[in-house]
N, C-alpha and C positions, 0 to 999 in steps of 0.2 A: 284292380288291373288284370287282364281280360289276356290269357293263354292263345298264342297267338303262332303263326307261320309254321313253321316246323316242327314248334313242340306242341301247336293242338294236332297236328296231323298226327304224330303219334299217342296221342293221349286218346285219338279218336281209332286208332290202330292200325293205321295206312303202313305196311311195307316202306319199306326202304331198303336198296342196294348199298349194302356197305353199314359202317359204323352210322350209328345217330351219332346228332353233334352234342358237346359236350355243354354247351350255353341254354338255358333257357328263353325264351323268347314271348316277352309281354308286351300287351300294348294298352295305352292309357291314351284316354282324350281329353285329360287335363294337363298340368305342370307344366316344365320344361318342356324342351323337343328330346329326343334322342338323346336318351343318358346310359350308361351301362356301372355295372357293379359284377365282381367276381363272382364268375358263373351264369352271369343276367345280361340279357340284353334287351331293352325297354323303349320300343316305338312310340310314337307319337302318331295316332292317325284316326280318322272318323271312324267308329262303329255302329249304326243304326241298331238298335233293338232288333230289327229281324234279322242282322246277319249274327245275334246271339244264342249261345245254347249253354245246357247244363250239363255236363255228362260224369262221373265218377268224382259229385262233390264239386266239381271244380267250372269256373265260368271261362268258356273258352268261344273261339270261333265259331259259326254254324259251319256244317261240311262241305255246302257249297263254298262258303267265304273264305273255307280252308285250303280247300282245293285250288282256287279262281288265286289266291294268293302265293301257295306251293307253286302253278305252272307258270306265274308271270316271275316269280324268282329264281325257281331251281333250274336244273336242268332239265332236257327233254324226258330224259330215263328217267329220272325219278318222280317227277310229277307225275307221267303216265302210269309206272307201277301203283300210284297212290289212286289216280282218276279211276283206273281199271279193277281197283279193287274196290271202290265205293261203287261201281253202277252193280258191280257181280252183288253185292249183299241184296237181301231178301229188302223190302218197303220200310218194315218196323223195324229193322236192325240197325243200332247204334252206328252213327257214321256213315249209312247209305245214302245215295243220292241219285239224281234222274240228269239226261243231259239236257233237260229242259231249263232244271235249276240251275243249272251251271252257265247254260246261256242266258238266263235271267240276271245271273250274276254279272255274269260279262259285260253285259248292257248296261249295268250300274257302275262300272270302274270310271272312274272320273280321270284319270292319268294314261298317256299312253305307256308307257315304260311297263314293257313286257306284255303288252296285250296280245299283239298279233302271236306271240307266242303261245300265249295261251288259250288264245281261240283255235291256234291249231291241234295242241293238246283236246283239248275238248271235241272236236272234229274227228280226232282221229282214236280217239279211245274206243275201247270194246272190253263190254265187261265178258266177256268170252275167255278173256286172259286169266287163267285161271291161277296163277299165280307171278309174282315180279319176273322170273324169267323168263316166262312167255310175252310178258308184255314189253321185256327189251329185246328179244326175238322179234316181235313184229318193227317194234323201234329199227331197228337193224336190217331186216328184211326190205322197208321201204327206203332208206337209207342206202342200201346198195342196189336200190334200184329193179328187186325184181319182183315178179307180178307178187301179188299177195296173195295168201293162205287163206282157205278156209278155218273158221275157228271150230274146236267140240262138233264135228262132226257124228252122229251117230251111228253106229254099226249093229244086227243084233249077234249076241253070243250065241254060239250055237247049243251052248249048255245053259244055257237061260240067262234073260236081262238084258243088258245092252253093252255093248265101247264105247268110249267116247274119245277121238285121236286130238293131240293138242291143236295141228297145223295140218291141211291137207289142201293138195291142189288136185283132184277131181279127174280132171282131163288127162293128166299125168300116171294116174293109179299110184299115185304117191302123197305118202302119208312122211309130217315132220313131227320129231319127239323131241321137248327138251328135257333133257336128262340131267337135273340135277341131285343131288346127293339126299336133300331132304326126301324126296320119293321114298326113298327105301331106307333112312332113317327117321325121320321126325313122328312123333305121334299126332299130331293133328293129320299127317297124310296117311300114315300107317295103319290109321284104325285098332281095328282088335289084332291085326297080322302082325308076325312076327317079321324082320327083312327080310329073310331067307325067302319066306312064302310070298312074299312082294315080289320078289324077283323071277319066283318062279310063275305066279299068277301076270306077270309082266310076257315073260317069254311064251308062255301060251295064247295070250292076247295077241303077241306077234305074229305065232304061228297060225294062228285061225287066219288071220287080215292076209297073210302071206298067202292061205290055202285059197285064198279069193282074188288074188291076181295084185294085191299091193306091193309095192316096196317101200322099202323104209330107208329114211335119213335121218340122223340123230345128231344134237349136238348138244353143250353144255356148257358154261361158266366160261371156259378158256376161252372158246369161238365166239362169245359172247366181247370178250376184251380182246380178242384179236379180231377183228371181224375179215381181215383178207383170210381166213382159218372158215370162217362160216360162207364165204361169198365161193372159195372153192368147191365145199360139199354141197352147196345147192347148184353151181355148174356143173359138176359131175353127175348130179343126180338129174340135171335136163331141166331144171329150172329156166324157163325165160326170162332176160330182162328189158325191162320196158324203155331203161333208161342207163346211163352210166352211173358209175356208183359217187353221191355227192362229197 
């Protein structure tokens, strides 16, 4: 049995917006067609050797195969968060891939189901998105028809080092920031900082950038869940629209 689909995505450590499915997805190349058991969903499909990997003692679909399977079957929101995460990883890091690998994998898909959607996800993906909230933000901005932002723009820190902005519209001197709670609460984002220190550092960062003439617009999960709120924020900040919302 081969760990596949959303279960393979979980093993590779790709992020998911919302709860992970309770069923384990497995693929077999022999035996009867798709059959299920308690907490397990088994699919029958061809998985050639080049689409197989081993990770954490499990046999599972390769990163590229996993991501294309996900992009063909899951929502754009979920699959984009996973693909962005894979592209962001270092070349030798578990779960990493490239757009070239994904395009190669797409070219080997033998069924049309979900292929057009997967191709769009691959084309739109960007490893510059630092977390699932930024991936979903990019998707929402596109769905709402706004001019796309530049990701992870570098700015000098007057106290030393560099700042990186989530989203930026340089011609508007406008910086967009996705503010999820994780930035101030989760150890993987805090590093050695306390939550209070993280908030203070973020305030100093914003003050320095405002001193250079930049404006800020901030949003979080509620604005992504209710996209009309994000549209109102971006319109109020002067971000132009290329077309009406989809």
